[in-house]
C-alpha positions in Angstrom: 0.0 0.0 0.0 1.0 3.6 -0.4 0.5 6.4 2.1 -0.7 9.8 1.3 -1.8 13.1 2.8 -4.3 15.6 1.5 -2.8 19.1 1.4 -6.1 20.6 2.5 -4.7 20.2 5.9 -2.6 23.2 5.1 -4.4 25.3 2.5 -7.5 25.3 0.2 -5.2 25.5 -2.8 -1.8 23.9 -3.6 0.8 26.1 -5.3 4.4 27.2 -5.1 3.9 28.7 -1.7 3.5 25.2 -0.2 6.3 23.4 -2.0 8.5 23.9 1.1 6.3 21.3 2.9 7.2 18.5 0.6 10.6 17.5 2.2 8.9 17.2 5.6 6.0 15.2 4.1 8.5 12.8 2.5 10.6 12.6 5.7 7.4 11.7 7.7 7.0 8.6 5.7 4.4 9.6 3.1 4.7 8.3 -0.5 2.6 11.1 -2.0 0.2 13.9 -1.6 -3.3 14.5 -2.7 -3.9 18.1 -3.9 -7.1 20.0 -4.5 -7.9 21.1 -8.0 -11.0 23.3 -7.3 -10.0 26.1 -9.6 -8.0 24.4 -12.4 -7.2 27.7 -14.1 -5.1 28.6 -11.0 -3.4 25.3 -10.5 0.3 25.3 -11.5 0.3 21.7 -12.8 3.7 21.6 -14.4 5.4 23.2 -11.4 3.6 20.7 -9.1 4.7 17.8 -11.1 8.4 18.9 -10.9 8.3 19.7 -7.2 6.6 16.4 -6.3 9.1 14.4 -8.4 12.1 16.3 -7.0 11.0 15.2 -3.5 10.5 11.6 -4.4 6.7 11.7 -4.0 3.7 10.9 -6.1 0.6 13.0 -6.6 -3.2 12.4 -6.6 -5.9 15.0 -6.8 -9.3 15.8 -5.6 -12.0 18.1 -6.8 -15.6 19.2 -6.2 -18.3 20.9 -8.1 -18.7 24.5 -7.2 -22.1 26.2 -7.0 -23.6 26.5 -10.5 -22.2 23.2 -11.6 -23.8 19.8 -11.1 -23.9 16.6 -13.0 -27.4 15.8 -11.8 -29.1 19.1 -12.2 -32.3 19.4 -14.3 -30.8 22.4 -16.2 -28.6 21.2 -19.1 -26.5 24.3 -18.9 -25.6 23.5 -15.3 -24.7 19.9 -16.3 -22.7 21.2 -19.2 -20.6 23.5 -16.9 -20.0 20.5 -14.7 -18.7 18.4 -17.6 -16.5 21.3 -18.7 -15.1 21.5 -15.1 -14.4 17.8 -15.1 -12.6 17.9 -18.4 -10.4 20.9 -17.4 -9.6 19.1 -14.1 -8.5 16.0 -16.0 -6.2 18.1 -18.2 -4.7 19.9 -15.2 -4.3 16.6 -13.3 -2.7 14.8 -16.2 -0.2 17.6 -16.6 0.6 17.2 -12.9 1.2 13.5 -13.3 -2.0 12.5 -11.4 -3.5 9.0 -11.9 -6.5 9.3 -9.5 -8.9 12.2 -9.5 -11.3 11.8 -6.5 -14.2 13.5 -4.8 -17.9 13.9 -4.6 -18.2 14.8 -8.2 -21.9 14.7 -8.7 -23.3 17.9 -7.0 -21.8 20.7 -4.8 -20.9 19.7 -1.3 -23.6 21.0 1.0 -26.3 21.1 -1.5 -29.3 19.6 0.3 -32.7 20.1 -1.4 -34.7 18.7 1.4 -35.8 15.5 -0.4 -34.5 12.2 -1.6 -32.7 12.0 -4.9 -34.9 11.2 -7.9 -34.6 8.5 -10.5 -33.9 11.3 -13.1 -31.0 12.5 -11.1 -29.6 9.0 -10.8 -29.9 8.6 -14.6 -28.2 11.9 -15.3 -25.3 10.9 -13.2 -24.9 7.6 -15.0 -25.1 9.4 -18.4 -22.5 11.9 -17.3 -20.0 9.4 -16.1 -20.4 7.3 -19.2 -19.7 10.4 -21.3 -16.6 11.4 -19.4 -15.2 7.9 -18.8 -13.3 7.8 -22.1 -11.6 11.1 -21.3 -10.2 9.6 -18.1 -9.1 6.5 -19.9 -7.3 8.6 -22.5 -5.5 10.4 -19.7 -4.5 7.1 -17.9 -6.6 8.3 -15.0 -9.5 7.0 -12.9 -12.3 9.0 -11.3 -12.9 7.8 -7.8 -16.4 9.0 -6.7 -16.8 9.7 -3.0 -20.0 9.0 -1.1 -20.5 11.7 1.6 -22.5 11.7 4.8 -26.1 12.8 4.8 -25.2 16.2 6.2 -23.0 17.1 3.2 -25.0 15.6 0.3 -28.4 14.0 -0.4 -27.3 12.1 -3.5 -24.7 9.5 -2.5 -24.3 8.4 1.1 -23.6 4.7 1.3 -21.3 2.0 0.1 -24.2 0.1 -1.4 -25.4 3.1 -3.4 -21.9 3.9 -4.6 -21.4 0.3 -5.8 -24.8 0.4 -7.5 -23.9 3.6 -9.3 -20.6 2.1 -10.6 -22.3 -1.1 -11.6 -24.7 1.0 -13.7 -22.0 3.0 -15.3 -19.9 -0.2 -15.9 -16.6 1.4 -16.9 -13.2 0.6 -15.4 -12.3 4.3 -15.3 -15.1 5.1 -12.9 -14.7 3.8 -9.3 -15.1 4.7 -5.7 -13.2 6.6 -3.0 -14.4 5.2 0.3 -13.7 7.4 3.4 -13.8 6.1 6.9 -15.0 9.5 8.2 -18.2 9.4 6.1 -18.6 5.6 6.5 -18.5 6.0 10.3 -21.7 8.0 10.0 -23.5 6.1 7.3 -22.5 2.4 7.5 -23.7 -0.2 10.0 -20.3 -1.7 9.8 -17.4 0.1 8.1 -15.5 -3.0 7.1 -18.7 -4.4 5.5 -18.9 -1.1 3.6 -15.4 -1.7 2.1 -16.4 -5.2 1.1 -19.5 -3.8 -0.5 -17.7 -1.4 -2.8 -15.5 -4.4 -3.7 -14.1 -4.3 -7.2 -14.9 -0.6 -7.6 -12.6 0.5 -4.8 -10.0 2.9 -6.3 -8.9 5.0 -3.3 -9.1 5.1 0.5 -9.3 8.0 2.9 -8.1 6.9 6.3 -9.8 9.5 8.5 -10.8 9.4 12.2 -14.4 9.9 13.2 -13.8 13.5 14.2 -11.2 14.2 11.4 -8.5 14.2 14.0 -5.4 12.0 14.3 -6.2 8.5 12.9 -6.2 6.0 15.8 -7.3 8.6 18.4 -11.1 8.0 18.0 -13.5 5.2 17.6 -13.2 4.1 13.9 -12.9 0.3 13.9 -9.5 0.3 12.3 -8.6 -3.4 12.9 -11.7 -4.5 11.1 -11.1 -1.9 8.3 -7.6 -3.1 7.6 -8.7 -6.8 7.8 -11.2 -6.1 5.1 -8.7 -4.3 2.9 -6.2 -7.2 3.3 -9.0 -9.7 2.5 -9.8 -7.7 -0.6 -6.1 -7.6 -1.5 -6.3 -3.8 -1.8 -2.9 -2.4 -2.6 -3.7 1.2 -3.4 -3.5 4.5 -1.5 -4.3 5.1 2.1 -4.6 8.9 2.3 -5.1 11.0 5.5 -7.6 13.8 4.8 -8.4 16.6 7.2 -8.7 20.3 6.9 -7.0 23.4 8.2 -8.7 24.9 11.2 -9.1 28.5 9.8 -9.7 28.2 6.1 -13.0 30.0 5.5 -14.3 28.2 2.4 -13.1 24.8 3.4 -14.1 25.1 7.1 -17.6 26.0 6.1 -18.0 23.1 3.6 -16.5 20.6 6.1 -18.1 22.1 9.2 -14.7 22.6 11.0 -15.6 25.0 13.8 -12.9 24.2 16.3 -9.2 23.1 16.6 -9.6 19.4 16.3 -6.0 18.7 17.4 -3.1 20.7 18.7 -2.2 21.6 15.1 -3.5 20.5 11.7 0.0 19.1 10.9 -0.2 16.7 13.8 -3.1 14.9 12.1 -0.8 14.1 9.2 2.5 13.5 10.9 1.2 11.5 13.9 -1.5 9.8 11.9 0.8 8.3 9.3 2.6 6.4 12.0 -0.7 4.8 13.1 -1.9 4.0 9.6 1.4 2.4 8.7 1.4 0.3 11.8 -2.1 -1.1 11.0 -1.4 -1.6 7.3 1.8 -3.6 8.0 
């Protein structure tokens, strides 16, 4: 397995101002970083690729749909803007040497219409992913869709629904990112959730129940890692948390307090725990 850290722990964007972090990330035992590409027009892809390689690291990426873009909206213009965003993100990610683009790429985080999803929304998602899948294949990249908890999205919450969506899309470039933080809220048994996503699992976020240091809370880590070993999962285990005072990110992720002593401790103490359990 490979061990990663999402740079949202430090900032809502990743650019040259954060390159000084890379030697410390490498020294802490990480194999790579996961960077946000929320505004691809501002993402310095070529520079990121060089900086990551110079430090002996690899790079994955995450993205979201911003307000006014959604793959499931009834308005075709909104869906078109979402597709355009995905395509530009793929271009930027490919230039940065990324092989996995992950995230809740169906509707904006926090969009809650006060009802269940509809069959039409489900169909629009399937249609959109089938359309974009060849673009990911051409870029030697996969899209790892992330189910979120019910307080962040109404569309995709559980392992079973994520697996059903990927079954319907039926394309090897479209898979699942399964995050222990969200699963801790939505699954009866997190390990069963991992087995449920099964062959569609492309990426793993190893996050504690409060987004603090992995191993410090009540996520059932032994069962999670037993399931991953049983599945012969050999991909990324990435710690994701968020800076404590990043206005846009804090609002989206509901970070209203200092979860640990410092955001960095989540990464640098957490990786020791994750490695010990993955061994």
